C-alpha positions in Angstrom: -8.4 9.5 57.8 -8.2 8.3 54.2 -9.5 4.9 53.1 -7.1 2.1 53.0 -6.3 0.8 49.5 -6.2 -2.8 50.4 -9.8 -2.7 51.9 -11.6 -0.6 49.3 -11.0 -1.3 45.5 -12.6 2.1 44.6 -10.0 3.9 46.8 -7.2 2.0 45.0 -8.5 3.0 41.6 -8.8 6.6 42.7 -5.3 6.6 44.1 -3.9 5.1 40.9 -5.7 7.7 38.8 -4.3 10.6 40.8 -0.7 9.3 40.6 -0.8 8.6 36.8 0.6 11.4 34.7 -1.9 12.9 32.4 -0.9 12.5 28.8 -0.8 15.6 26.7 -3.0 15.1 23.6 -0.7 16.9 21.2 2.7 16.5 22.9 5.2 17.9 20.4 2.7 19.8 18.3 3.3 23.3 19.5 1.8 26.3 17.8 5.1 27.1 16.1 5.5 23.5 14.9 1.9 23.6 13.6 2.5 26.9 11.8 5.8 25.4 10.3 3.9 22.4 9.0 1.2 24.6 7.5 3.8 26.7 5.8 5.6 23.6 4.4 2.4 22.1 3.0 0.3 25.1 2.0 3.0 27.8 1.5 3.2 31.2 3.0 -0.2 32.8 3.2 1.1 36.3 2.2 3.2 34.9 -0.8 1.0 32.4 -2.6 2.6 30.1 -5.1 6.1 30.4 -3.5 7.6 27.1 -2.5 9.4 27.1 0.8 12.2 24.7 1.9 12.3 23.3 5.4 15.1 25.7 6.4 13.2 28.7 5.2 10.1 27.6 7.1 12.2 27.1 10.3 13.5 30.6 10.0 10.0 32.1 9.4 8.6 30.6 12.6 11.6 31.2 14.8 13.0 27.6 15.0 16.2 26.0 14.0 16.2 23.5 11.1 17.3 20.8 13.5 14.5 21.4 15.9 11.9 21.3 13.0 13.5 18.1 11.7 13.3 16.4 15.1 9.7 17.6 15.6 8.8 16.1 12.2 10.0 12.7 13.4 7.4 12.7 16.3 4.3 10.6 15.6 1.8 13.4 16.5 3.6 15.9 14.2 3.9 13.3 11.4 0.2 12.6 11.6 -0.6 16.3 11.4 1.7 16.7 8.4 0.1 13.8 6.6 -3.4 15.1 7.4 -2.5 18.5 5.9 -0.8 17.0 2.9 -3.8 14.7 2.2 -6.2 17.6 2.5 -4.1 19.6 0.0 -4.1 16.7 -2.5 -7.9 16.3 -2.2 -8.4 20.0 -2.6 -6.2 20.1 -5.8 -7.9 17.2 -7.6 -10.7 19.3 -9.1 -8.2 21.8 -10.6 -6.1 18.9 -12.0 -9.2 17.5 -13.7 -10.1 20.8 -15.2 -6.6 21.2 -16.6 -6.7 17.7 -18.1 -10.1 18.4 -19.6 -8.8 21.7 -21.2 -5.8 19.8 -22.6 -8.1 17.1 -24.0 -10.4 19.7 -25.7 -7.6 22.0 -27.0 -8.1 22.2 -30.8 -4.6 23.6 -31.4 -3.1 20.2 -30.4 -4.9 18.4 -33.3 -2.2 19.5 -35.8 0.4 16.9 -35.1 1.0 13.5 -33.6 2.6 14.7 -30.4 -0.4 17.0 -29.7 -2.8 14.2 -30.4 -0.9 11.9 -28.0 -1.0 14.6 -25.3 -4.8 14.8 -25.8 -5.0 11.0 -25.5 -3.0 10.9 -22.3 -5.3 13.6 -20.8 -8.4 11.6 -21.8 -6.9 8.5 -20.2 -6.2 10.5 -17.0 -9.8 11.6 -16.9 -11.0 8.0 -17.4 -8.9 6.7 -14.5 -11.1 5.1 -11.8 -10.1 5.1 -8.1 -8.6 1.8 -7.0 -11.4 0.9 -4.6 -14.3 1.1 -7.0 -13.8 -2.1 -9.1 -13.6 -5.7 -8.4 -11.5 -7.9 -10.7 -12.0 -11.7 -11.0 -9.5 -13.8 -12.9 -10.1 -17.4 -14.0 -7.6 -19.6 -15.9 -8.7 -22.2 -18.4 -6.9 -25.3 -19.6 -6.2 -24.7 -23.3 -6.6 -28.4 -24.1 -9.9 -29.3 -22.4 -11.3 -25.8 -22.0 -12.1 -26.5 -18.3 -11.3 -24.0 -15.5 -8.1 -24.8 -13.6 -9.0 -25.3 -9.9 -6.2 -25.2 -7.4 -5.5 -28.4 -5.5 -4.1 -31.9 -6.0 -5.0 -34.3 -8.8 -4.6 -38.0 -8.1 -4.7 -40.2 -11.2 -6.2 -43.6 -10.4 -6.5 -44.9 -13.9 -5.0 -48.2 -14.6 -2.4 -47.7 -17.2 -0.2 -50.6 -18.3 2.8 -48.3 -19.1 2.6 -46.5 -15.8 2.2 -49.7 -13.8 5.2 -51.4 -15.5 7.7 -48.6 -14.7 10.3 -49.6 -12.2 13.5 -48.1 -11.0 16.5 -48.9 -13.0 17.3 -49.4 -16.6 14.6 -51.8 -17.5 12.6 -51.4 -20.7 8.8 -51.1 -20.5 6.7 -53.2 -23.0 3.2 -54.6 -23.1 4.7 -57.7 -21.5 6.1 -58.2 -18.0 9.1 -56.3 -16.9 12.2 -58.3 -16.2 14.6 -56.8 -13.7 18.0 -58.2 -14.3 19.5 -56.7 -11.1 17.0 -58.5 -8.9 17.9 -61.6 -6.9 14.3 -62.8 -6.6 13.7 -66.2 -8.1 17.4 -67.0 -8.2 18.6 -69.8 -6.1 
C-alpha cells in the first residue's frame, strides 16, 4: 500500500514530481530549425559568401517560410539566433580591424582630400574604445564665482532691505517704509 500524502510530506513531494510535466530544454529548437538559423547567420557551408534569404533557407532545410518565421518568434530559437549572430560579429572583428588598418596605411590615398579623409576615418575607427572601458565624470562650474554647482536647494537668509520691503500689489519699494494704499489697517 502506498504512503498517504497527508501523513508524509516526502510522499507528497514525490507524487507532485511524478505528476509534473518535464520541460523540454530546447522546445522549438529542432535540428532543422537549428540548421536554418545556422544557414541564415553563417551562410551555406558549401557556397561561402552567398547571402541567403529566409525563404531560401526554409526551402534548403525542408520547411515552409511561415514555419520558420513562427519558430524564430519562440524565445529559445530567438536566443539561439542571437547567440549565433553575436559569435559571428565577434569573429569578424579582427578582419574589420585589419581592413581599417590597410585603408589607413594605403599610400595611394594620400593624393587627394577625399583619400586623406578616408584614411582619417579608418584611423578614428581603430582608436575607438569599447563603451565599458572608460568612466566619464562631468562637473559644472558657476561662471561668475568659479565654484562647482552642487544640486539641491539654496535658501538665502541675508537681510536685504529691498527684498524685505517687497509686498504684493503696485507699491513702490524705496529705502523708506512701504505704504500700501489698498490696506485698511490704521484707518478708522
